[in-house]
N, C-alpha and C positions, 0 to 999 in steps of 0.2 A: 562415790559409787552410785551409779544409776540403776534403779530396780525396775523390772518390767513384770507384767502379769504373765503367769505360766501359760504355756501353749499359745503365745501370741508373737510369732517371729516378726510380724510386721512392725513391732515396736523397736526392733533392733535393726537399725539401718545398715550396719556392717554385714550382718548375716544376710539381709535381703539383697545387698549388692553382690555378695559372693554367690548366692543362689542364682541371680540373674547372669553373672559372669559364667558360671558353670553351664547353665542352660544354653546360653548363646554360643559358647565354644563347642559344646557337644553337638548342638544342632548343625553348626557349620561343618564340623568334621564328618558327621554322618551324611550330610548332603553332598559334600565334596567327594566322598568315597562311594556315593550312590548306594548306600545301604538302606534297607527298609527300616521302619520304626521299631521293629523287633530288636534291633541292636542298640536301642537308646541307652540301656544300662551299661553296655560296654563303652559307649562313647562318654558317658558321665564318669565312669571309673578311670578311663584313660585321661580325661581332662583333669580330674582330681590329682592323679598321679603326676601329671606334667606341672600343674600349679605348685605342688609341694616340692618339686625339684627345680623350680625356676627362682631367680632372684626376687626378693621381696623388699619393697621400699620401706615398710615399717620396721624391717629387721636390718636396716642399713645395707641392703642389697646382698645379704647373706641368704643361703638356701635353707628354707624351713626344714627340710629333711636332715641336713647336717646338724642343725641346732637340736632337733628332736632326738636323733640317734647318737650324736656325738662323733659320727664317722664321716669320712669324706664320701661324697656321692659319685658313683661311677655312671656316667651318661653314655658310655660306648655302646650299650645294648639297645638304645632307642632306635625305633624304626618309624617310618611313615605309617599313620593309622590305616589299618585295613590292608596292609601289604603282606605278602607271603613271607 
């Protein structure tokens, strides 16, 4: 087990990479939909939601949400970000 100092996320490469991934995807979605920066939180929330419902390599391409909840994930309600 590797220990890190409290409140130093820069020592955890996995967390840092996920933070970068979330920021990049949220920025892209916000810019593509032409939303102002005020909607940054919504873009981050949506990105997190989508990552948790997409296949994950460390989980042998299983869906994190299915493993967490134990239920099958229904993706029929997904829509394009910022659509009516």
